N, C-alpha and C positions, 0 to 999 in steps of 0.2 A: 558540553559543547555538544553541535550535530558536525557528523563529516558526510558528505553523499560526493559524487558524482564525481569519481574519482578514476582519472583516466592516463592509461599505463603506470602499471605497476615501478617499475623502473627506470623511470626517465635521467635525461644527460640534464646535466644543469642548464642548458640552450635551451631547451621542450619548452615549450609554451603551454604544452595544450594541460597540464594540469590544472584544475578543477575542485576546488577546496571553500565548500558554504559552511560555516559554522555560527552558531549564534552563543555568545560569552555571557552571561550573568553577577554581576558582578551586586552582593550584598549589602558590601559595606561602602561608603565612600572614601576615598584615596584621599580626598582634603576636601576643606570645610574654610572658604573664605565669603567675606559681604552674602555671607546669607545663602546663598549656596552649595548642593554637593555637589561635588565633579568623582562622575566615574572613567573613571583609562584602562581603555582595552589593553591588556600586554600583548609588548610581542608575540608573536606564535614562529616556533622554528618545526622544520619539518626534513628528516636526512635523510638526502636523495642516493642513491650507487654514485660513489667519488667524488662526495664531500657534500656540503651543507648548504643548503641557503632559507637567505630569509622571507619568510610572507610577510612582507610591509604594509600589514593591517594592523594601524594603533589607531585608537579612534577615545574621539570624549564627549561624552554627553554631559552635562549639566543643568540641573530641576531646581529652582527655586527649596530651598529647605524650609523647616519648620523649625519652630523656635521652642523652648522651654524656659518660661519668664518664671525667676526665682527671686523669691525675697524672705529672708527666713531669720531666728534669733528674738522674735519680737513675742509679746504675750498681750493675751484679753487678761484684764484684771477685773475683780466681781466681789463685791462686797457680800460677803455672810453672816447673814443675823444670825446664825446660831454660836458664831467661836470670835464674831464682831472682827474680823479681819477681812481681811482680800484675798483671794483666791488666783491664783494664777494661771494661769491655762496658754499651753504654748500653741499658734497659730505659726502659721505658715502660706506666703504667695508661690503655690505651682501650678504652672500652668503653662500644660503641651501645645501649644498653637501648630495648626497643620496646615500647608499651600494655598492660599486664600482664605485663611480665615480671616475674617474681620472681628473690629473690639466689640459688636452687640458676637461673635463666638466669644472673646477672651471673654465678658462678662458673664455670660451664663455660664462657661467651663470653671469661672473664678469666683462664682457664688456657691458651685458644685462642690468644687471643693473647700471651701470657709465649713458650709453647710458641714460637709462628715466630717470636719473637727472639733461641728459645738453639738453634738449632740450625746455625750456623752452625762451622766446625772453633775448637774450644781454648775453645768457649763451657763455663758450667757444664753441665750435663741439668739437663735439666727436672728431675728426681726429687732435684738440690739445690737446686731454687728455688720457695718457696711463698709466693704471693701469692693471698689467698683470700679472702672472709668466714666471719670465722665463729659458727656462730650460735650458741654456748655460750655465749659474749663479747658477740655482739652486734658486734664489734670486724672490721676490717680487719687483716692478718696480713701483717708483711713477713719470711720468714724464710731463714735460710740453710741447710742442715744439711750439711755435708760434710768429706770425712775433708784435705781442704786448707784451708789459713789462706784463710774467704772472708769477703763481706759486700759491705754494701749503702753506699754513696756519695753524698754528694749533692752537686750543683756548684755552684757561683754562677752566680746566674740573677736577675732580676727577680721570673721569672712560673713558679711550677711546678704550678700546678694551676686548673683553670677555676671557673665557679660551681658548679656543677654539683656536684663532688667539695667545693668548699668546703661545701656546704648538706648535704650527706649526712654532713659531717663536725663540722658546727656551728663552723666556720671564720669568721672575718669579712675576715680576710687571708690570708698566704702568712708569715706571719713564722716561723713553731710554722720552718720549713721553710729559712729564711734562717739559725735559728740549730740547724740540723742541721750544714745546710753548714759554719757556724765546726768544729765540735766534728767532720765531715769533714776540715776543712784542718788537725787539732789545736790550735786554739786555745781548746780548754775541755777539759775533765775528761767524760764522764761522767755524771758525780754534778752537776758543774754544769750542764750537760743537763738533766738529772731537773729541778732547779731553776727552769729557765725555762720548760717545757711546759707545757699542758694538762694538766688533771688526767685526762684523757679518752689520752692518749698515753704509752705504754711502752717504753721504751727499753733495748735492753742493746748491750754492745761495748766495745772500747775502742780507744787508739793507732789513734783518727779511725777505726776501722773500724764501725760496726752490724752485729751478726750478728742482730739481731730487733727489729720496727718495728711496735707496735700500737697502731693506733689507735680507741679506742673509740666507744660511744655512735651511733655507726652506726643 
């Protein structure tokens, strides 16, 4: 707070000559709603001789809020020639979007996140795994392109996505990902899975392994 140009040390309640200039900075929003951060300046009080007088300054400043897009509890599977089994590697979509970021920035940040998760020995190469926004189809595509038997699986979980992911994918809940888990757990066929997913979902795969997942209508 910055206070300056104060006139009259002890003015009366009717004295209008007092002038207080201040700057109040709030580091945390008091409310986040409809993709906006709202910062509220609290009401300030100053004590005067003979009573108390409120300085009626209460301002609201809203700025567009950034978004964190999150999808988790899924893995990339890659066949291991030595063990003759598929190794599972957890991957997550975790993208922080700042104010003004477009989908090109989204893809750049997402590719960086995926690349960072596929650097350990034995992991699929980043070139084998594609998770990106497709401008032509207005969808987020998950693909595995590999000579080895590879794909995606989803874990059993209560939560797969955050509210921002559900918002861009037009989802009310995570039920669709729970159904994908049942397919990955070999409890249904790919055709059965297609019949249970929203029309915006496109899936390909077999034997509990997804080779493609596309979420449209983004």
